[in-house]
C-alpha positions as CSV (number, residue, x, y, z in Angstrom):
1,M,9.9,-1.2,-7.3
2,A,6.5,-1.6,-8.7
3,G,6.5,-0.9,-12.5
4,N,7.5,-2.0,-15.7
5,S,10.3,-4.4,-15.8
6,E,11.3,-3.6,-19.4
7,L,11.6,0.2,-18.5
8,I,13.8,-0.8,-15.3
9,N,15.9,-2.9,-17.5
10,Y,16.3,-0.2,-20.1
11,Y,17.4,2.3,-17.3
12,R,19.8,-0.3,-15.8
13,K,21.7,-0.3,-19.3
14,V,21.6,3.5,-19.4
15,H,23.1,3.9,-16.0
16,S,25.8,1.1,-16.7
17,R,27.0,3.3,-19.8
18,R,27.1,6.8,-18.5
19,T,26.5,9.0,-15.7
20,Y,22.6,9.4,-15.6
21,G,20.4,10.3,-12.5
22,T,22.5,13.0,-11.0
23,S,19.9,15.9,-11.0
24,S,19.2,15.5,-7.4
25,V,22.2,17.4,-6.0
26,K,20.6,20.5,-7.5
27,Y,18.0,20.4,-4.8
28,V,20.3,20.1,-1.9
29,R,20.0,23.8,-1.2
30,Y,16.3,23.8,-1.2
31,L,15.6,20.4,0.7
32,R,18.2,20.4,3.4
33,P,16.4,22.9,5.5
34,W,13.2,20.8,5.3
35,I,15.2,17.6,6.2
36,K,17.3,19.2,9.0
37,W,14.0,20.6,10.6
38,R,12.4,17.3,10.4
39,N,15.4,15.7,12.1
40,P,15.0,12.2,10.7
41,G,16.9,9.3,12.0
42,S,16.6,7.6,8.8
43,I,16.3,8.7,5.2
44,L,15.7,6.6,2.0
45,D,16.5,8.1,-1.4
46,Y,13.9,6.2,-3.5
47,G,15.1,6.2,-7.1
48,C,18.6,7.4,-5.9
49,G,20.1,7.1,-9.4
50,Q,23.9,7.5,-9.2
51,S,23.4,8.3,-5.4
52,L,24.9,11.8,-5.0
53,F,22.1,13.4,-3.0
54,L,22.4,11.9,0.5
55,E,26.2,12.6,0.8
56,A,25.7,16.2,-0.5
57,L,23.1,16.9,2.3
58,N,26.1,16.7,4.8
59,L,23.9,15.4,7.7
60,S,25.2,14.0,11.1
61,S,26.6,10.5,11.0
62,D,23.9,9.5,13.3
63,V,21.3,9.7,10.3
64,H,20.9,6.3,8.8
65,L,21.0,6.7,5.0
66,M,19.5,4.2,2.7
67,R,19.2,4.0,-1.2
68,Y,17.0,2.3,-3.4
69,D,17.0,2.2,-7.3
70,P,15.7,-0.9,-9.2
71,A,18.2,0.3,-12.1
72,I,21.3,0.4,-10.2
73,P,22.7,-3.1,-9.3
74,E,24.1,-2.1,-5.9
75,F,20.9,-0.1,-4.9
76,E,18.3,-2.6,-6.5
77,K,17.1,-4.3,-3.2
78,R,14.1,-2.7,-1.8
79,P,14.4,-1.9,1.9
80,K,12.1,-3.7,4.2
81,K,12.2,-1.3,7.1
82,C,10.2,2.1,7.3
83,V,12.3,5.0,7.4
84,D,11.5,8.6,8.9
85,L,11.9,10.4,5.7
86,L,11.8,9.3,2.2
87,I,13.2,11.5,-0.7
88,N,12.3,11.1,-4.2
89,I,13.6,13.6,-6.8
90,D,13.0,13.5,-10.6
91,V,11.8,9.9,-10.6
92,L,7.8,9.9,-10.9
93,E,7.7,11.4,-14.3
94,H,9.6,8.5,-15.5
95,I,6.9,6.0,-14.3
96,P,4.0,5.1,-16.6
97,E,0.8,7.0,-15.6
98,D,-0.9,3.6,-14.9
99,D,1.6,2.7,-12.3
100,I,1.9,6.0,-10.6
101,D,-0.6,5.1,-7.8
102,T,1.2,1.7,-7.2
103,V,4.6,3.3,-6.8
104,L,3.2,6.0,-4.5
105,R,1.7,3.4,-2.3
106,E,4.8,1.5,-2.2
107,M,6.6,4.7,-1.1
108,K,4.0,5.2,1.5
109,T,4.7,1.9,3.0
110,L,8.4,2.5,3.2
111,C,8.0,5.9,5.2
112,K,6.6,8.1,7.9
113,D,7.1,11.3,5.9
114,A,8.1,12.0,2.3
115,I,9.5,14.8,0.2
116,L,8.9,14.3,-3.7
117,V,10.1,16.4,-6.6
118,I,8.6,15.8,-9.9
119,D,9.6,17.3,-13.4
120,T,6.4,18.6,-15.3
121,V,7.7,19.1,-18.6
122,P,9.0,16.8,-21.5
123,A,12.5,15.4,-21.1
124,K,15.3,16.1,-23.8
125,H,15.8,12.3,-23.7
126,T,13.6,9.8,-25.6
127,L,13.1,6.0,-25.1
128,P,14.2,3.5,-27.7
129,D,10.5,3.2,-28.6
130,G,10.3,7.1,-29.5
131,R,8.3,8.0,-26.3
132,N,9.5,10.9,-24.2
133,A,11.4,9.8,-21.1
134,H,9.1,11.6,-19.1
135,L,6.2,9.3,-19.2
136,T,3.8,11.0,-17.0
137,I,3.8,14.8,-17.7
138,R,1.1,16.4,-15.6
139,S,0.4,19.7,-13.8
140,H,1.5,20.6,-10.2
141,D,-2.3,20.3,-9.2
142,W,-2.7,16.8,-10.6
143,W,0.6,15.7,-8.8
144,Q,-0.7,17.3,-5.6
145,N,-4.0,15.4,-5.8
146,R,-2.4,12.1,-6.7
147,I,0.1,12.5,-3.7
148,E,-2.7,13.6,-1.3
149,E,-4.7,10.4,-2.2
150,V,-2.0,8.2,-1.0
151,F,-0.1,10.1,1.7
152,G,-3.1,12.1,2.9
153,Y,-1.3,15.4,2.7
154,A,0.8,17.0,0.0
155,E,2.1,20.7,0.8
156,P,3.8,22.3,-2.1
157,I,7.6,23.6,-1.5
158,R,9.8,25.7,-3.5
159,T,12.4,24.3,-6.0
160,P,14.9,26.0,-8.3
161,R,12.6,25.6,-11.2
162,R,9.0,26.3,-12.0
163,T,8.8,23.3,-14.0
164,R,9.2,21.1,-10.9
165,A,6.2,20.2,-8.6
166,A,7.6,19.6,-5.1
167,F,5.7,18.5,-2.0
168,K,6.2,17.3,1.4
169,S,3.8,14.9,3.0
170,Y,3.6,16.6,6.3
171,P,2.4,20.0,7.3
172,T,4.7,22.9,7.9
173,G,5.3,23.4,11.6
174,K,5.8,26.8,13.4
175,G,9.3,28.2,12.5
176,E,9.7,26.1,9.7
177,Y,10.0,28.8,6.9
178,F,13.6,29.3,5.5
179,S,15.6,31.8,3.8
180,Y,17.3,29.6,1.0
181,R,20.0,32.1,0.6
182,A,21.2,31.1,4.1
183,C,21.1,27.5,3.4
184,A,23.5,27.4,0.3
């Protein structure tokens, strides 16, 4: 992943000592309908953390599931092939603002479509140097503009918390509106 190797090494240590990077499963109910409707043949969980999200989706075994996280040794190798759908949950806010565009461009090279979820408020966790773990805290509009610049499109989608900015990089098709109660 493009970005700060010092930061990646820090998160590698954090992941090795405790369960960290598991918040993505909270989004299954909200993202599964968008994913199923898109019917991807391949999905990459970019910044997968402990890698709980893809299994929780309970998709067909025909869907090729891939994981990438430079801080997790078994997932640190960046995929070389382009996938149908890239998922990125609660990762971008941990990237220094100067590296955001580079990381977004890297993501774009790896996928046809993407779903991105970003936290927009400070984290409870601080880095060893005293900075908040959420290095890039910006508004929904700011994130939408950045994503649109790279992906060409960024449509807001609903999440369980108002403090999350979530987008898909493709327009909503006819019939693609969901009742989240029915998808639990």
